[in-house]
Structure formats: structure tokens, C-alpha cells
C-alpha positions, 0 to 999 in steps of 0.5 A: 456480544463481543465474541458474537461479533468476532465469530465470522462463522456466524451470520452477518445478521447475527453479527451485526445485531450484536454489533448494534448492542455494542454500539449502544453501549460504547459509542458514547464513551468512544465518541467522547475520546474521538472528540478529545483526540481530534480536537488535539489534532485539529480536527472537529466533531465531523472528523470525530463522528466519522472516527467513531463509526470507523472504530466499530467498522474496524472491530467488525472486520478486523477485531480477531486481535482483541482476546476475549479469553485473556486472564485479567483482573480488569473487567472485560468492558473496560478492556474492550473500551481500552481496545477500542480507544486504541483502534480510534487513535490508529484510524486517525493516524492512518487518516493523516497518512492517507491525506499526506499521500494524497497531497504528495501524490506524484501521479495524475492518472496520465500514466500509460504502459511503456513497452519500448525504449525510445528509438535511436539510430545506430549512430545516436546509440553509439554516441551515447554514454556507456550506461545508455548503450548498456541499458538498451543492449541489456533490456532488449535481450529480455522478452516483450513481457519483461521490457514493458514491465521494466520501462513502465516501472522505470518511467513512473516509480518514484521513491516511497510510492507504488504505481497507480492501481489503474496502471498496474491493473492495466498492465497485468491484464495486458501481459496476463500475469500476476503481480508476483510474476510482474515483481519477479520479471521487474527484478530480473531485468533490474538485476541484469542491467545493474550487473552489466554496469557493475561489471563495466565500472569494475573493468574499468578499474581494473584496466587503470 
């Protein structure tokens, strides 16, 4: 049954039938494990039920790392149960991580694409700090697509978080670019800005 579920070349109906048999056989013991680890982390039976279901869903979708051909004196059923227990613990860890991300998420859905630097008169720009003047000079030397990507990231990027999916999707569609190209354009502008500031600082040191 395990090999049948793992064989993604088979029809979904066949794989699901095999999975149903495995669930009937192992769900009781896996649910006990889920109740135990959930209780230790302050969760109740509802979370344990969800976790037990998640274990078998993950096995169906990503069970390829369970090796049915591994040579061992331990019966295959025992190895499989140990594997499912590990999946349960990993799933609970993921649940906690996702909860923390949601609680600490700095984005509220109001983020919009940024296309240009704030308007400044020549007088205002001349009175600005050298870093600001260099930023304007370098960023404005790039294409519109480069500017849009750099300014959107610079406006909203927070340490430890990626930009909201909706914002990234909208930007990719507007610019007709892949995420890999977006990342490359961002790096090109970022490197150019950093280099301009670094060259200025180095020049100031040498003139002292």
C-alpha cells in the first residue's frame, strides 16, 4: 500500500484507495501521537485531529523521502509509523511558525507599487544629504522597470519578511517579468546605489 501511494504515475483514484487503507491502519496510533505532542504545546483535541489529517495529506503529496527499499531489521510498518510521527512533529512546527508570521506580519494589504522617487525641486535636492542626491542620481539612471522594482522593495521590504504575494504578483504582471528577472533588476540597482555611496565615502577618506 505504501508503495502504491508513493507511485505518482498511478491514477489518483488508485493512490487514494491505497491511502485510505493506510489511514484505517495507522490513524489511531498517529492520532495518539498527535494528541500527546499537541498537549505538550498547549493545543487541544481539535488541533490534534487536524494534525493527524495533515500527516496523511503530507505523505500523499510529499512522501517520496520515505524509502520503502531501505534494508532494516525493523518491520516496514514500524518504520512507516516512525516516519509519520516525524511528519506530525514537523507539521506542528510549521503551524507555530505560520502563526508567528501572521501575528508579526508588518503588511496590511494596503501596499501599492512604487514607480517614482518623491518629487523634489533642484533647490530641495541640492540641500539634501549626499546619500539622497546619490540615490536620486543612480536610481533615475535606470529604466522604468528597474526603478519600479527597486522603489517598491525599498518602500516595503522588512527584515525577515518577503513582500506580500499580491503586491509581487501585481508588479510582475504590470512589468511582464518573471520573479527571477525582478530579483536581478533589484540587485542591479541596489549594487549600483551601494557602490556610489561607497565610492563617495572612500573619496572623502582619501581627501582627508
